[in-house]
DOROGU-773067 format. One line per field, with one value per residue (C-alpha): residue in three letters; residue number from 0; x negated, y negated, z. Coordinates in steps of 0.25 Angstrom, whole numbers, plus 5000, padded with zeros to 4 digits. Layout:
# residues N
aa	[ALA; ...]
i	[NUM; ...]
c1	[X; ...]
c2	[Y; ...]
c3	[Z; ...]
# end
This chain:
# residues 419
aa	[MET; THR; GLY; ARG; GLY; HIS; LYS; GLY; GLY; SER; GLY; PRO; SER; ASP; LYS; ARG; TYR; ALA; LEU; VAL; ALA; GLY; GLY; GLY; THR; ALA; GLY; HIS; LEU; GLN; PRO; ALA; LEU; ALA; ILE; ALA; GLU; ALA; LEU; VAL; LEU; ARG; GLY; HIS; ALA; ARG; SER; SER; ILE; GLU; PHE; VAL; GLY; SER; GLU; ARG; GLY; GLN; ASP; ALA; ALA; VAL; LEU; GLN; GLY; ARG; GLY; PHE; PRO; VAL; THR; LEU; LEU; PRO; GLY; ARG; GLY; ILE; VAL; ARG; SER; LEU; ALA; PRO; ARG; ASP; VAL; ILE; ALA; ASN; ALA; ARG; SER; VAL; GLY; GLU; LEU; CYS; THR; ALA; ALA; PHE; ARG; ALA; VAL; ARG; VAL; VAL; GLY; ARG; THR; ARG; PRO; GLN; VAL; VAL; VAL; ALA; VAL; GLY; GLY; TYR; ALA; SER; LEU; ALA; GLY; ALA; VAL; GLY; ALA; ILE; VAL; HIS; ARG; VAL; PRO; LEU; VAL; LEU; VAL; ASN; VAL; ASP; ALA; VAL; PRO; GLY; ALA; ALA; ASN; ARG; LEU; LEU; GLY; ARG; PHE; ALA; ALA; ALA; SER; ALA; VAL; GLY; TRP; GLU; GLY; ASN; PRO; LEU; PRO; ARG; ALA; VAL; VAL; THR; GLY; THR; PRO; ILE; ARG; PRO; GLU; ILE; ALA; ALA; VAL; GLN; ARG; GLY; PRO; ASP; GLY; ARG; SER; LYS; ALA; ARG; ALA; GLU; LEU; GLY; ILE; PRO; ASN; ASP; ARG; SER; VAL; VAL; VAL; VAL; PHE; GLY; GLY; SER; LEU; GLY; ALA; ARG; GLN; ILE; ASN; GLN; ALA; VAL; ASP; GLY; LEU; VAL; GLU; LEU; TRP; SER; SER; ARG; GLU; ASP; VAL; ALA; ILE; TYR; HIS; ILE; VAL; GLY; ARG; ARG; ASP; TRP; ALA; ARG; TYR; CYS; SER; ASP; PRO; SER; ILE; GLY; ARG; LEU; PRO; PRO; LEU; PRO; ASP; ALA; GLY; GLN; MET; ALA; PRO; THR; GLN; GLY; ILE; ASN; VAL; VAL; ARG; VAL; ALA; TYR; GLU; GLU; ARG; MET; SER; ALA; VAL; TYR; THR; ALA; ALA; ASP; VAL; ILE; VAL; CYS; ARG; ALA; GLY; ALA; MET; SER; VAL; ALA; GLU; LEU; ALA; ALA; THR; GLY; THR; PRO; SER; VAL; LEU; VAL; PRO; LEU; PRO; GLY; ALA; PRO; GLY; ASP; HIS; GLN; THR; ALA; ASN; ALA; ARG; VAL; LEU; GLU; ARG; VAL; GLY; GLY; ALA; VAL; LEU; LEU; ALA; ASP; PRO; ASP; CYS; THR; PRO; THR; GLY; LEU; ALA; ALA; ALA; VAL; ASP; GLY; LEU; LEU; THR; ASP; GLY; GLU; ARG; LEU; GLU; LEU; MET; GLY; ARG; ALA; ALA; LEU; ALA; LEU; ALA; ARG; ARG; ASP; ALA; ALA; ASP; ALA; GLY; ALA; SER; VAL; VAL; GLU; ARG; SER; ALA; LEU; PRO; PRO; SER; THR; PRO; SER; THR; PRO; SER; THR; GLY; PRO; SER; ASP; HIS; VAL; ASN; GLY; ARG; ASN; ALA]
i	[0; 1; 2; 3; 4; 5; 6; 7; 8; 9; 10; 11; 12; 13; 14; 15; 16; 17; 18; 19; 20; 21; 22; 23; 24; 25; 26; 27; 28; 29; 30; 31; 32; 33; 34; 35; 36; 37; 38; 39; 40; 41; 42; 43; 44; 45; 46; 47; 48; 49; 50; 51; 52; 53; 54; 55; 56; 57; 58; 59; 60; 61; 62; 63; 64; 65; 66; 67; 68; 69; 70; 71; 72; 73; 74; 75; 76; 77; 78; 79; 80; 81; 82; 83; 84; 85; 86; 87; 88; 89; 90; 91; 92; 93; 94; 95; 96; 97; 98; 99; 100; 101; 102; 103; 104; 105; 106; 107; 108; 109; 110; 111; 112; 113; 114; 115; 116; 117; 118; 119; 120; 121; 122; 123; 124; 125; 126; 127; 128; 129; 130; 131; 132; 133; 134; 135; 136; 137; 138; 139; 140; 141; 142; 143; 144; 145; 146; 147; 148; 149; 150; 151; 152; 153; 154; 155; 156; 157; 158; 159; 160; 161; 162; 163; 164; 165; 166; 167; 168; 169; 170; 171; 172; 173; 174; 175; 176; 177; 178; 179; 180; 181; 182; 183; 184; 185; 186; 187; 188; 189; 190; 191; 192; 193; 194; 195; 196; 197; 198; 199; 200; 201; 202; 203; 204; 205; 206; 207; 208; 209; 210; 211; 212; 213; 214; 215; 216; 217; 218; 219; 220; 221; 222; 223; 224; 225; 226; 227; 228; 229; 230; 231; 232; 233; 234; 235; 236; 237; 238; 239; 240; 241; 242; 243; 244; 245; 246; 247; 248; 249; 250; 251; 252; 253; 254; 255; 256; 257; 258; 259; 260; 261; 262; 263; 264; 265; 266; 267; 268; 269; 270; 271; 272; 273; 274; 275; 276; 277; 278; 279; 280; 281; 282; 283; 284; 285; 286; 287; 288; 289; 290; 291; 292; 293; 294; 295; 296; 297; 298; 299; 300; 301; 302; 303; 304; 305; 306; 307; 308; 309; 310; 311; 312; 313; 314; 315; 316; 317; 318; 319; 320; 321; 322; 323; 324; 325; 326; 327; 328; 329; 330; 331; 332; 333; 334; 335; 336; 337; 338; 339; 340; 341; 342; 343; 344; 345; 346; 347; 348; 349; 350; 351; 352; 353; 354; 355; 356; 357; 358; 359; 360; 361; 362; 363; 364; 365; 366; 367; 368; 369; 370; 371; 372; 373; 374; 375; 376; 377; 378; 379; 380; 381; 382; 383; 384; 385; 386; 387; 388; 389; 390; 391; 392; 393; 394; 395; 396; 397; 398; 399; 400; 401; 402; 403; 404; 405; 406; 407; 408; 409; 410; 411; 412; 413; 414; 415; 416; 417; 418]
c1	[4954; 4953; 4958; 4966; 4971; 4968; 4958; 4961; 4969; 4983; 4979; 4984; 4975; 4982; 4996; 5000; 5011; 5013; 5009; 5009; 5010; 5008; 4999; 4991; 4993; 4992; 5007; 5008; 4996; 4998; 5012; 5007; 4995; 5003; 5013; 5002; 4995; 5008; 5010; 4996; 5000; 5012; 5003; 5001; 4986; 4980; 4976; 4991; 4995; 4990; 4990; 4994; 4989; 4985; 4971; 4973; 4974; 4969; 4973; 4960; 4953; 4964; 4965; 4951; 4946; 4960; 4960; 4972; 4971; 4973; 4977; 4976; 4985; 4984; 4994; 4996; 5007; 5017; 5015; 5028; 5025; 5027; 5014; 5007; 4995; 5005; 5013; 5001; 4996; 5010; 5010; 4997; 5003; 5015; 5005; 4997; 5010; 5014; 5000; 5001; 5015; 5009; 4998; 5006; 5015; 5003; 4998; 5012; 5012; 4998; 5000; 5014; 5017; 5029; 5032; 5028; 5027; 5028; 5023; 5024; 5014; 5013; 5007; 5019; 5028; 5019; 5019; 5034; 5035; 5027; 5036; 5048; 5043; 5039; 5051; 5043; 5050; 5047; 5046; 5046; 5039; 5044; 5039; 5045; 5058; 5063; 5059; 5050; 5054; 5046; 5053; 5067; 5064; 5059; 5070; 5080; 5069; 5064; 5067; 5066; 5061; 5053; 5056; 5050; 5063; 5078; 5086; 5077; 5086; 5078; 5086; 5084; 5076; 5071; 5066; 5052; 5046; 5033; 5020; 5009; 4995; 4993; 4985; 4996; 5006; 4998; 4997; 5003; 5004; 5001; 4992; 4981; 4981; 4982; 4970; 4962; 4966; 4964; 4950; 4947; 4952; 4945; 4958; 4959; 4969; 4974; 4981; 4993; 4988; 4994; 4990; 4991; 4989; 4994; 4989; 4975; 4974; 4981; 4993; 4989; 5002; 5000; 4985; 4987; 4998; 4989; 4978; 4988; 4993; 4978; 4977; 4991; 4987; 4972; 4973; 4981; 4973; 4985; 4985; 4975; 4977; 4972; 4972; 4970; 4968; 4967; 4956; 4962; 4960; 4948; 4938; 4945; 4945; 4930; 4926; 4936; 4931; 4945; 4951; 4939; 4926; 4926; 4915; 4915; 4917; 4931; 4933; 4927; 4935; 4933; 4938; 4942; 4936; 4942; 4948; 4961; 4968; 4960; 4960; 4954; 4954; 4950; 4951; 4957; 4960; 4960; 4963; 4978; 4981; 4974; 4980; 4994; 4990; 4984; 4994; 5006; 5011; 5008; 5010; 5010; 5016; 5028; 5022; 5028; 5016; 5014; 5029; 5028; 5016; 5022; 5033; 5025; 5016; 5027; 5020; 5028; 5026; 5029; 5031; 5028; 5033; 5026; 5034; 5037; 5035; 5042; 5057; 5053; 5050; 5041; 5052; 5061; 5050; 5049; 5064; 5063; 5055; 5062; 5076; 5072; 5064; 5051; 5045; 5047; 5048; 5041; 5043; 5030; 5033; 5036; 5022; 5015; 5007; 5019; 5028; 5019; 5016; 5031; 5033; 5021; 5022; 5037; 5032; 5020; 5027; 5038; 5032; 5045; 5049; 5036; 5039; 5052; 5047; 5037; 5047; 5057; 5046; 5041; 5056; 5055; 5042; 5041; 5028; 5031; 5034; 5022; 5027; 5042; 5037; 5030; 5042; 5050; 5040; 5040; 5055; 5055; 5044; 5046; 5044; 5030; 5035; 5044; 5037; 5039; 5043; 5044; 5058; 5066; 5068; 5069; 5083; 5079; 5070; 5072; 5074; 5071; 5078; 5080; 5088]
c2	[5055; 5061; 5056; 5069; 5073; 5075; 5086; 5097; 5110; 5112; 5114; 5106; 5094; 5091; 5089; 5075; 5066; 5057; 5056; 5041; 5042; 5030; 5018; 5013; 4999; 4990; 4988; 5003; 5006; 4995; 5000; 5014; 5011; 5003; 5014; 5024; 5016; 5014; 5029; 5030; 5020; 5029; 5040; 5048; 5052; 5045; 5059; 5063; 5052; 5054; 5044; 5049; 5038; 5035; 5037; 5024; 5011; 5007; 5019; 5026; 5013; 5008; 5021; 5024; 5025; 5023; 5037; 5043; 5055; 5051; 5058; 5051; 5054; 5051; 5041; 5028; 5018; 5020; 5009; 5003; 5003; 5012; 5009; 5022; 5020; 5017; 5029; 5038; 5031; 5034; 5048; 5049; 5042; 5052; 5064; 5058; 5055; 5070; 5074; 5065; 5071; 5085; 5082; 5074; 5086; 5094; 5084; 5084; 5099; 5099; 5088; 5092; 5077; 5074; 5062; 5056; 5041; 5035; 5021; 5018; 5021; 5033; 5041; 5038; 5045; 5057; 5058; 5057; 5069; 5077; 5073; 5077; 5090; 5094; 5088; 5078; 5065; 5054; 5039; 5028; 5015; 5004; 4990; 4983; 4977; 4987; 5002; 5006; 5017; 5028; 5024; 5023; 5038; 5043; 5036; 5047; 5057; 5048; 5050; 5035; 5022; 5012; 4999; 4985; 4977; 4977; 4981; 4992; 5002; 5015; 5026; 5027; 5013; 5008; 4994; 4994; 4982; 4983; 4987; 4977; 4976; 4973; 4961; 4955; 4958; 4951; 4938; 4926; 4913; 4900; 4888; 4894; 4907; 4899; 4891; 4903; 4911; 4899; 4898; 4913; 4912; 4899; 4891; 4876; 4875; 4861; 4866; 4874; 4888; 4896; 4910; 4918; 4933; 4944; 4957; 4963; 4962; 4949; 4944; 4937; 4928; 4923; 4920; 4913; 4904; 4901; 4897; 4887; 4883; 4879; 4870; 4863; 4861; 4858; 4844; 4849; 4848; 4853; 4868; 4880; 4892; 4906; 4914; 4929; 4932; 4947; 4956; 4957; 4942; 4939; 4940; 4929; 4919; 4922; 4919; 4908; 4894; 4888; 4895; 4894; 4902; 4912; 4921; 4935; 4942; 4948; 4943; 4929; 4916; 4902; 4889; 4879; 4865; 4857; 4846; 4850; 4863; 4874; 4888; 4901; 4913; 4927; 4940; 4948; 4945; 4955; 4944; 4943; 4941; 4928; 4925; 4926; 4917; 4906; 4905; 4895; 4902; 4915; 4917; 4932; 4944; 4951; 4964; 4971; 4970; 4955; 4952; 4960; 4952; 4939; 4942; 4948; 4935; 4925; 4919; 4911; 4916; 4914; 4928; 4931; 4946; 4954; 4955; 4969; 4976; 4989; 4986; 4971; 4974; 4962; 4953; 4961; 4959; 4944; 4943; 4948; 4936; 4926; 4930; 4926; 4913; 4919; 4918; 4911; 4921; 4916; 4925; 4929; 4921; 4909; 4911; 4900; 4889; 4879; 4890; 4894; 4879; 4876; 4888; 4886; 4871; 4872; 4879; 4872; 4859; 4864; 4869; 4871; 4881; 4888; 4890; 4896; 4905; 4911; 4913; 4920; 4929; 4933; 4936; 4948; 4954; 4968; 4968; 4982; 4988; 4998; 5004; 5004; 5012; 5022; 5023; 5027; 5037; 5043; 5044; 5051; 5061; 5076; 5081; 5087; 5101; 5100; 5106; 5100; 5110; 5108; 5104; 5110; 5097; 5082; 5083; 5092; 5082; 5080; 5065; 5065; 5059; 5045; 5051]
c3	[4991; 4977; 4964; 4960; 4974; 4988; 4990; 5000; 5003; 5008; 5023; 5035; 5033; 5020; 5027; 5026; 5033; 5021; 5007; 5002; 4987; 4977; 4975; 4963; 4967; 4980; 4980; 4982; 4990; 5001; 5006; 5005; 5014; 5023; 5026; 5027; 5038; 5045; 5045; 5051; 5062; 5065; 5068; 5055; 5052; 5040; 5035; 5035; 5025; 5011; 4999; 4985; 4976; 4962; 4955; 4948; 4956; 4969; 4978; 4979; 4983; 4992; 5000; 5001; 5016; 5022; 5028; 5020; 5011; 4996; 4984; 4970; 4958; 4944; 4938; 4930; 4927; 4915; 4904; 4899; 4885; 4873; 4866; 4862; 4871; 4883; 4880; 4880; 4893; 4899; 4895; 4903; 4915; 4915; 4915; 4926; 4934; 4932; 4937; 4949; 4953; 4952; 4961; 4971; 4972; 4976; 4986; 4993; 4993; 4999; 5009; 5013; 5018; 5026; 5017; 5004; 5003; 4989; 4988; 4973; 4961; 4952; 4964; 4971; 4961; 4961; 4976; 4977; 4967; 4977; 4988; 4980; 4976; 4990; 4997; 5005; 5009; 5000; 5005; 4994; 4997; 4988; 4991; 4978; 4979; 4968; 4967; 4956; 4946; 4954; 4967; 4960; 4955; 4968; 4977; 4977; 4982; 4993; 5008; 5010; 5003; 5010; 5003; 5004; 5002; 5004; 4992; 4987; 4980; 4983; 4991; 5006; 5006; 5019; 5019; 5025; 5018; 5010; 5018; 5017; 5022; 5037; 5034; 5026; 5036; 5046; 5039; 5047; 5038; 5045; 5046; 5053; 5045; 5032; 5035; 5038; 5026; 5017; 5022; 5020; 5005; 5002; 5001; 5006; 5017; 5013; 5001; 4997; 4993; 4982; 4981; 4968; 4966; 4956; 4962; 4962; 4947; 4946; 4938; 4925; 4923; 4937; 4935; 4923; 4929; 4941; 4931; 4925; 4939; 4943; 4931; 4933; 4948; 4945; 4952; 4964; 4978; 4986; 4981; 4982; 4973; 4978; 4965; 4967; 4952; 4952; 4946; 4932; 4929; 4938; 4926; 4919; 4931; 4932; 4918; 4913; 4918; 4915; 4927; 4936; 4935; 4947; 4953; 4947; 4960; 4961; 4975; 4973; 4972; 4968; 4974; 4964; 4966; 4978; 4969; 4963; 4965; 4973; 4967; 4973; 4964; 4968; 4960; 4972; 4986; 4998; 5009; 5006; 5020; 5019; 5005; 5011; 5023; 5014; 5004; 5003; 4991; 4984; 4969; 4966; 4959; 4966; 4969; 4981; 4990; 4987; 4990; 5003; 5007; 5004; 5013; 5024; 5024; 5022; 5010; 4999; 4985; 4970; 4965; 4950; 4948; 4938; 4925; 4920; 4934; 4935; 4939; 4940; 4954; 4956; 4953; 4963; 4974; 4971; 4973; 4987; 4991; 4982; 4987; 5001; 4997; 5000; 4985; 4972; 4960; 4947; 4935; 4928; 4915; 4924; 4931; 4922; 4928; 4928; 4933; 4944; 4947; 4949; 4958; 4967; 4968; 4972; 4984; 4988; 4988; 4998; 5011; 5017; 5006; 5007; 5022; 5019; 5009; 5018; 5029; 5019; 5014; 5028; 5031; 5022; 5028; 5033; 5041; 5046; 5032; 5033; 5046; 5041; 5029; 5037; 5046; 5033; 5030; 5043; 5043; 5030; 5032; 5035; 5049; 5051; 5051; 5038; 5026; 5012; 5001; 4986; 4982; 4970; 4964; 4967; 4972; 4983; 4989; 5004; 5006; 5021; 5033; 5027; 5015]
# end
């Protein structure tokens, strides 16, 4: 792995079956890894699947030691602002994107893949440009309920689009579901598993459990609402809250006595006094299979991976879409579960202590509704999503003997057998 490109010449060892382009966030990396692992299970060598990711973000750390060749490209997001400082930053971003696209074209030319898989993120756009230039079939992976700007732009060039939900308007869309982590797909909610998971997380088993999280960094609006909710419910002895704060706000919880002085370790948590409401706060949680098993209700943002995992585990939820998300895609994601009765949608401005209390308490006091919500969410689950995505990739790929050649322009792109 290198920051500026994969080292090596253009010999036979550089030939790849697939380039998987994109990343930068867990929401892009997790589906990419799931599909890559499914391709390995289908008989493709790890060395034949190369990741083209971003120098910024988690890509290097997440992909380290997994056995896949990796090329990292420059790139950063565009800030939606006309402030002079942001205009300068955006100009740099455009320059980095152009550099990334140029390098991606070289990577595709060197590796001569049979297919390029674009999973989202700025490296995804660069990798797709490489596929278009070299006339390599392009497969888009779109796990949000609505496509982002890059995928809308690239859709006309794609051989196929593996999408998470019905109704996605991308051309040649195949509904595969959203690939999730195997340990989440294996979650079985029930009394025995619930007791074990609560013991693992330090949550009492004789209370209703509300889990709250907002991503690895956290969500300030949700965190503040939970702080107020704890005050409103301070005397309740029938509820426990497991609050995954996020790394961005964790220092505040460590230092502010009004919300509970917590140990300074980033993975430590504190149990509140046994009298009154029971609260456990942690900065970050890797035992998410236990979290989904332990919860009666989950309060979280409506990112694509969170919505897919809620469906796969059949967990009732209160979804608070991120305001200002591109294309308002988080609201569209939340609507997928809300329409079938698997979730309650709470707008971000309404996510106040009283608003959250009303939404959550209305569920905790209605066990029959919680049961129906879990079943409704579970009915949308696609536990075979990674394998289904890998199947779309294989169907779209060039035969092994077919050379890829540069195109004369985007309109000459070969769309493959699914076109």
